[in-house]
VOKE-322950 format. One record per residue: x, y, z of N, C-alpha, C in turn; residue in one letter. Coordinates in steps of 0.2 Angstrom, whole numbers, padded with zeros to 4 digits, always signed. Last residue first. Example, Ala and Ser with C-alpha at 12.3 -4.5 7.8 and 13.67 -1.06 7.14 Angstrom:
REM VOKE-322950
+0064-0011+0035+0068-0005+0036+0064+0000+0039s/+0066-0028+0039+0062-0022+0039+0066-0016+0039a/
//
This chain:
REM VOKE-322950
-0070+0042+0022-0074+0041+0016-0081+0042+0016f/-0066+0042+0035-0066+0048+0032-0069+0048+0025s/-0067+0029+0040-0073+0033+0040-0073+0040+0037k/-0053+0026+0040-0058+0023+0036-0064+0026+0035i/-0050+0034+0051-0047+0035+0044-0051+0032+0039i/-0057+0028+0061-0058+0035+0059-0056+0037+0053d/-0049+0016+0062-0057+0016+0060-0059+0023+0058t/-0037+0021+0066-0038+0017+0060-0045+0017+0057f/-0040+0026+0079-0038+0030+0074-0039+0027+0067d/-0044+0014+0085-0049+0020+0085-0047+0025+0079r/-0033+0006+0085-0040+0004+0082-0044+0010+0081s/-0018+0009+0080-0022+0011+0085-0029+0010+0082k/-0010+0006+0070-0009+0002+0076-0013+0004+0082l/-0012+0014+0060-0015+0008+0059-0014+0004+0065s/-0003+0025+0063-0010+0026+0065-0014+0019+0064a/+0009+0021+0057+0008+0021+0064+0001+0022+0066g/+0003+0019+0041+0008+0016+0046+0006+0016+0053g/-0007+0017+0027-0007+0019+0034-0002+0016+0038i/-0011+0022+0013-0006+0017+0015-0004+0019+0022l/-0027+0028+0008-0021+0028+0011-0017+0022+0013g/-0036+0035-0006-0036+0031+0000-0029+0032+0003g/-0035+0041-0018-0040+0036-0018-0040+0032-0011d/-0033+0056-0025-0031+0052-0019-0037+0047-0018v/-0038+0064-0035-0034+0058-0037-0031+0054-0031d/-0046+0074-0029-0049+0069-0034-0045+0063-0036p/-0047+0074-0011-0043+0076-0017-0045+0071-0023q/-0051+0069+0000-0056+0073-0004-0053+0075-0010s/-0041+0063+0007-0045+0059+0003-0050+0062-0001f/-0036+0074+0014-0032+0071+0009-0037+0067+0004l/-0047+0077+0023-0045+0082+0018-0041+0079+0012e/-0047+0065+0030-0053+0068+0026-0051+0073+0021r/-0035+0064+0036-0037+0059+0031-0043+0062+0027a/-0030+0072+0047-0029+0075+0040-0032+0070+0035n/-0034+0065+0059-0035+0072+0058-0035+0075+0051q/-0030+0052+0058-0037+0053+0058-0039+0060+0057a/-0017+0052+0045-0019+0051+0052-0027+0053+0052n/-0002+0049+0035-0009+0051+0036-0012+0049+0042a/+0012+0048+0033+0009+0050+0039+0002+0053+0039s/+0010+0045+0017+0015+0049+0021+0012+0052+0027g/+0003+0039+0006+0007+0035+0011+0012+0039+0015g/-0011+0037-0004-0006+0042-0001-0003+0038+0005y/-0014+0027-0018-0015+0029-0011-0010+0034-0009l/-0024+0025-0032-0017+0028-0030-0018+0030-0023i/-0030+0013-0043-0031+0016-0037-0024+0019-0035t/-0035+0015-0060-0029+0014-0055-0031+0017-0049t/-0044+0019-0070-0045+0014-0066-0040+0012-0060n/-0037+0030-0076-0043+0031-0072-0045+0026-0068q/-0027+0023-0083-0026+0028-0078-0032+0029-0073a/-0034+0015-0092-0030+0012-0086-0029+0017-0081a/-0040+0025-0100-0044+0020-0096-0040+0017-0090e/-0029+0030-0106-0033+0034-0101-0037+0030-0097a/-0015+0018-0106-0020+0022-0109-0024+0026-0104d/+0001+0017-0103-0004+0013-0105-0010+0016-0109y/+0009+0028-0102+0012+0022-0103+0007+0017-0105a/+0000+0039-0101+0005+0039-0106+0008+0032-0107r/-0007+0035-0089-0011+0036-0096-0006+0036-0102a/+0003+0036-0080+0000+0029-0082-0004+0030-0088i/+0006+0049-0080+0011+0045-0082+0008+0038-0084q/-0006+0054-0074-0004+0056-0081+0001+0051-0084e/-0005+0048-0061-0010+0046-0066-0009+0048-0073r/+0006+0055-0057+0006+0048-0057+0001+0046-0062i/+0000+0068-0056+0006+0067-0061+0007+0059-0062f/-0010+0066-0047-0012+0068-0053-0006+0067-0058a/-0001+0064-0036-0006+0059-0038-0008+0060-0045h/+0005+0077-0035+0009+0071-0037+0005+0065-0039v/-0006+0085-0032-0001+0087-0037+0003+0081-0040e/-0011+0079-0020-0015+0079-0026-0010+0080-0032q/-0001+0082-0011-0002+0075-0012-0006+0075-0019a/-0001+0096-0011+0005+0093-0013+0004+0086-0015q/-0014+0098-0006-0013+0101-0013-0006+0097-0015a/-0013+0093+0007-0018+0090+0002-0016+0092-0005s/+0004+0093+0011-0002+0096+0011-0007+0092+0006t/+0012+0079+0019+0011+0083+0013+0005+0086+0013a/+0017+0080+0035+0013+0077+0030+0013+0082+0025t/+0028+0074+0049+0026+0079+0043+0022+0076+0038k/+0031+0064+0057+0025+0069+0059+0024+0074+0054g/+0039+0055+0052+0042+0061+0054+0037+0066+0058t/+0035+0044+0046+0037+0043+0053+0040+0049+0056g/+0037+0051+0031+0035+0045+0034+0039+0045+0041i/+0040+0062+0024+0034+0063+0028+0032+0056+0031a/+0050+0060+0015+0051+0065+0020+0045+0066+0025w/+0045+0052+0006+0049+0049+0011+0050+0054+0017i/+0029+0051+0001+0034+0055+0001+0039+0053+0007p/+0022+0039-0007+0024+0040+0000+0030+0044+0000e/+0009+0033-0016+0014+0038-0016+0015+0039-0009y/+0005+0017-0023+0005+0021-0017+0011+0026-0017a/-0006+0008-0034+0000+0012-0033+0000+0016-0026v/-0010-0008-0037-0012-0002-0033-0005+0002-0033v/-0013-0019-0051-0008-0015-0046-0012-0009-0043v/-0020-0026-0060-0020-0029-0054-0016-0024-0048q/-0017-0020-0072-0024-0019-0070-0025-0021-0062d/-0005-0024-0076-0005-0018-0073-0012-0017-0070f/-0008-0036-0083-0005-0036-0076-0006-0030-0072e/-0014-0031-0094-0018-0035-0090-0015-0036-0083e/-0004-0023-0100-0010-0020-0098-0014-0024-0093n/+0012-0029-0093+0007-0029-0098+0000-0025-0095s/+0025-0020-0085+0020-0024-0085+0015-0024-0091l/+0034-0010-0085+0036-0016-0090+0030-0021-0090h/+0031+0000-0076+0028+0000-0083+0031-0005-0088f/+0039-0002-0064+0032-0004-0065+0029-0005-0072l/+0052+0002-0063+0049-0003-0058+0043-0006-0060g/+0055+0011-0073+0059+0006-0072+0056+0000-0068d/+0044+0020-0072+0046+0017-0078+0050+0011-0077k/+0043+0024-0058+0037+0021-0062+0039+0017-0068l/+0055+0029-0056+0053+0024-0052+0047+0020-0056q/+0055+0040-0065+0060+0035-0066+0058+0029-0062k/+0045+0048-0060+0044+0045-0066+0049+0040-0068s/+0051+0051-0048+0045+0047-0048+0044+0044-0054i/+0061+0060-0053+0062+0054-0049+0057+0049-0049f/+0054+0070-0059+0058+0066-0063+0060+0060-0059d/+0046+0075-0049+0043+0072-0054+0047+0068-0058f/+0056+0080-0040+0051+0075-0038+0048+0072-0044t/+0066+0090-0040+0067+0084-0045+0062+0079-0043e/+0069+0101-0033+0064+0102-0038+0064+0096-0043d/+0077+0099-0022+0080+0101-0028+0075+0101-0034a/+0067+0096-0012+0070+0103-0012+0074+0105-0018e/+0065+0083-0016+0060+0088-0017+0062+0095-0017r/+0077+0077-0013+0075+0077-0020+0069+0082-0021t/+0078+0079+0001+0083+0082-0004+0081+0082-0011e/+0067+0071+0005+0067+0078+0006+0072+0082+0001l/+0063+0059-0008+0066+0061-0002+0066+0069-0001s/+0048+0052-0015+0055+0056-0015+0057+0057-0008e/+0040+0037-0021+0041+0043-0017+0048+0046-0017g/+0030+0022-0023+0035+0027-0025+0035+0033-0021v/+0025+0005-0021+0026+0012-0018+0031+0016-0022c/+0012-0005-0025+0018-0003-0027+0020+0004-0025f/+0004-0018-0020+0003-0011-0018+0010-0008-0019i/-0002-0032-0030+0004-0028-0027+0001-0021-0025p/-0011-0045-0027-0012-0038-0029-0007-0034-0026k/-0007-0062-0032-0008-0057-0027-0009-0050-0030l/-0005-0073-0040-0012-0071-0039-0013-0065-0034g/+0008-0076-0043+0004-0080-0038-0003-0078-0036a/+0011-0067-0053+0010-0074-0055+0007-0078-0049a/+0012-0056-0045+0006-0056-0050+0005-0064-0052l/+0023-0058-0038+0017-0057-0034+0011-0058-0039a/+0033-0059-0048+0032-0065-0044+0025-0064-0040a/+0032-0046-0054+0030-0052-0058+0029-0058-0054k/+0037-0039-0043+0030-0038-0045+0028-0044-0049l/+0050-0044-0042+0045-0045-0036+0038-0044-0039k/+0055-0038-0053+0055-0045-0052+0050-0047-0047q/+0054-0025-0050+0051-0027-0056+0050-0035-0056s/+0063-0024-0039+0056-0024-0038+0052-0026-0044l/+0075-0025-0045+0073-0031-0041+0065-0030-0040l/+0075-0013-0052+0076-0019-0056+0073-0025-0052e/+0074-0003-0042+0068-0004-0047+0069-0011-0051d/+0081-0010-0027+0081-0006-0032+0075-0008-0037d/+0084-0011-0010+0079-0014-0015+0079-0009-0021e/+0091-0009+0002+0094-0008-0005+0090-0011-0010r/+0086-0010+0014+0088-0016+0011+0090-0016+0004f/+0084+0003+0018+0087-0001+0023+0090-0008+0019y/+0077+0009+0006+0083+0012+0010+0087+0007+0014q/+0067+0000+0001+0072+0003-0003+0078+0006+0001r/+0060-0002+0013+0064-0008+0010+0069-0005+0005r/+0056+0010+0016+0060+0007+0021+0064+0001+0018e/+0047+0013+0005+0054+0017+0005+0058+0014+0010s/+0041-0002-0003+0041+0003+0002+0048+0006+0003h/+0041-0012-0013+0045-0005-0014+0044+0000-0009g/+0025-0018-0010+0032-0019-0013+0035-0012-0014l/+0013-0027-0001+0017-0021-0002+0023-0022-0005i/+0000-0037-0007+0007-0037-0004+0010-0030-0006v/-0016-0045-0004-0012-0039-0006-0005-0040-0004y/-0020-0058+0000-0023-0055-0006-0018-0049-0009e/-0017-0073+0009-0015-0066+0008-0018-0064+0001v/-0019-0086+0012-0025-0082+0012-0023-0074+0011g/-0008-0094+0012-0011-0093+0019-0017-0088+0018v/-0004-0095-0001-0007-0101+0002-0010-0100+0009s/+0001-0082-0004-0006-0084-0007-0009-0090-0003q/+0013-0084+0003+0008-0079+0005+0001-0081+0003l/+0019-0093-0006+0018-0095+0001+0013-0090+0004m/+0020-0086-0017+0016-0092-0017+0014-0094-0010r/+0029-0076-0014+0023-0074-0015+0018-0080-0015a/+0040-0082-0001+0038-0081-0008+0031-0079-0008s/+0052-0076+0011+0045-0078+0010+0043-0077+0003v/+0068-0080+0019+0064-0077+0014+0057-0080+0013e/+0077-0088+0026+0074-0082+0029+0069-0078+0025g/+0087-0093+0013+0085-0093+0020+0082-0087+0023t/+0084-0099-0001+0084-0092+0001+0082-0091+0008y/+0084-0110-0011+0088-0110-0005+0089-0102-0003a/+0066-0110-0016+0073-0111-0017+0077-0110-0010g/+0053-0102-0026+0055-0106-0020+0063-0107-0021s/+0051-0090-0034+0045-0094-0031+0047-0099-0026e/+0058-0075-0030+0059-0081-0033+0053-0085-0030k/+0057-0062-0024+0056-0063-0031+0056-0070-0034q/+0048-0062-0008+0054-0063-0012+0052-0064-0020h/+0038-0048-0002+0039-0055-0004+0045-0056-0008c/+0029-0038+0011+0035-0039+0006+0034-0046+0004n/+0019-0038+0019+0023-0032+0019+0028-0032+0014q/+0002-0043+0015+0008-0044+0018+0013-0038+0016a/-0016-0043+0019-0010-0041+0015-0004-0043+0019g/-0033-0047+0019-0026-0048+0022-0021-0046+0017l/-0047-0036+0021-0043-0041+0017-0036-0041+0020h/-0064-0034+0026-0057-0033+0028-0053-0038+0024i/-0076-0038+0020-0075-0031+0022-0068-0029+0023l/-0079-0051+0017-0074-0048+0013-0073-0041+0014g/-0086-0059+0026-0090-0055+0021-0085-0051+0016d/-0079-0065+0036-0080-0069+0030-0084-0065+0024q/-0068-0055+0045-0074-0057+0044-0075-0061+0037p/-0052-0061+0053-0056-0057+0048-0063-0060+0046l/-0046-0070+0060-0050-0065+0064-0054-0061+0059h/-0038-0077+0052-0043-0081+0054-0048-0076+0058k/-0028-0068+0049-0032-0069+0044-0039-0073+0047g/-0020-0069+0061-0024-0063+0060-0029-0064+0054i/-0015-0082+0058-0019-0081+0064-0023-0074+0063t/-0007-0080+0046-0012-0085+0047-0017-0083+0052t/+0002-0069+0050-0003-0068+0044-0009-0073+0045l/+0012-0068+0059+0005-0068+0062+0000-0068+0056f/+0024-0068+0053+0023-0074+0058+0015-0074+0060p/+0024-0056+0045+0024-0062+0042+0021-0068+0047f/+0014-0042+0052+0021-0046+0051+0019-0053+0048p/-0001-0037+0043+0003-0038+0049+0010-0042+0047p/-0010-0027+0035-0004-0030+0033+0000-0031+0040c/-0027-0025+0030-0022-0025+0036-0016-0030+0034v/-0038-0015+0021-0033-0021+0021-0029-0020+0027v/-0054-0011+0015-0049-0011+0021-0045-0017+0020v/-0062-0001+0004-0060-0008+0005-0054-0007+0010e/-0077+0008+0004-0070+0008+0005-0068+0001+0006v/-0090+0014+0005-0087+0013-0001-0080+0012-0001n/-0099+0004+0018-0095+0010+0016-0092+0008+0009s/-0105-0006+0024-0109-0003+0018-0105+0003+0015g/-0098-0004+0039-0102-0008+0035-0106-0005+0030t/-0093+0005+0049-0091+0006+0042-0095+0001+0037v/-0097+0002+0062-0097+0009+0060-0096+0010+0053e/-0096-0012+0065-0101-0007+0069-0102-0001+0065d/-0085-0016+0058-0092-0019+0057-0098-0015+0060q/-0075-0008+0063-0077-0008+0056-0084-0011+0055v/-0075-0013+0077-0077-0006+0075-0079-0005+0068m/-0072-0026+0075-0078-0024+0079-0080-0017+0077n/-0060-0026+0069-0065-0029+0066-0072-0027+0069v/-0052-0019+0078-0053-0016+0072-0059-0019+0068i/-0052-0028+0089-0055-0021+0090-0056-0018+0083e/-0045-0038+0083-0052-0039+0085-0055-0033+0086s/-0033-0033+0080-0037-0034+0074-0044-0036+0077i/-0028-0031+0093-0029-0025+0089-0034-0027+0083l/-0027-0044+0098-0031-0039+0102-0033-0033+0097a/-0018-0049+0089-0025-0052+0090-0029-0047+0093q/-0007-0041+0092-0010-0041+0085-0017-0044+0085g/-0004-0045+0105-0006-0038+0104-0009-0038+0097d/+0000-0059+0102-0006-0057+0107-0008-0050+0106q/+0011-0057+0094+0005-0061+0092-0001-0059+0096l/+0016-0040+0096+0017-0047+0097+0011-0051+0094t/+0020-0026+0086+0015-0030+0089+0018-0037+0091t/+0029-0022+0071+0026-0020+0077+0021-0026+0079n/+0036-0018+0058+0038-0023+0063+0036-0022+0070m/+0020-0014+0050+0028-0014+0050+0030-0020+0055k/+0007-0013+0047+0009-0014+0054+0017-0013+0055w/-0002-0004+0037+0005-0007+0037+0007-0007+0044n/-0018-0004+0031-0014-0003+0037-0007-0007+0037g/-0026+0004+0018-0022-0002+0020-0018+0000+0026a/-0041+0008+0011-0036+0010+0017-0033+0004+0019v/-0046+0013-0005-0043+0008-0001-0040+0011+0005i/-0058+0014-0018-0055+0017-0012-0053+0012-0007n/-0054+0008-0034-0057+0008-0028-0054+0013-0023k/-0055+0005-0051-0053+0010-0046-0057+0009-0040r/-0054-0012-0057-0057-0006-0056-0055-0001-0051m/
//
């Protein structure tokens, strides 16, 4: 079912000690200020810290553990890689797939991501599948064509039952780490388009039940306006998730 979600992507940041201090602050703030809210909170620390950070999370299910990536194979001779089954075994519930940084720096394409989606779902994880356009694509007025292809090639091969487990994140690449943010109207326009494409690929019920997050430099100042849009169901938060006060204020925007 459609949920409001705020997911913090820590990326390649913090040491173990810094991460423990950060999650302790987040847990305390969320418990004091957000308990009973209609939002699900997810934190996605780096791989080495998952077990330790998971032990800091409250048992009431208010905050969930996520990972930033997984390999498409269940096991094997893939030095340095981490499988979805490994993530599930340490308590991970969500996994980010197709983040623009993975697509750009590690050349992950939609064919590979479709395999990763299958692996994550088979392990019982909930994928947060990212789509989004570059500034060049937006200026060429090709945003919708580009995102439509990402959805079709990377995501829409799933069955209805599999798709029910997926969260979609729209991350305009031109607004990630640049300080630029899509206006609430721009975000809503693309989110509505994504929901329309889901309805065409599956059905209206699936579209209405899908959580679609905004992932382009959302912060404590603009989150309320972004989240007020009818098709924006929360955020995939980068830099602001590393500041407990900012991250909590984003959550409180709901």
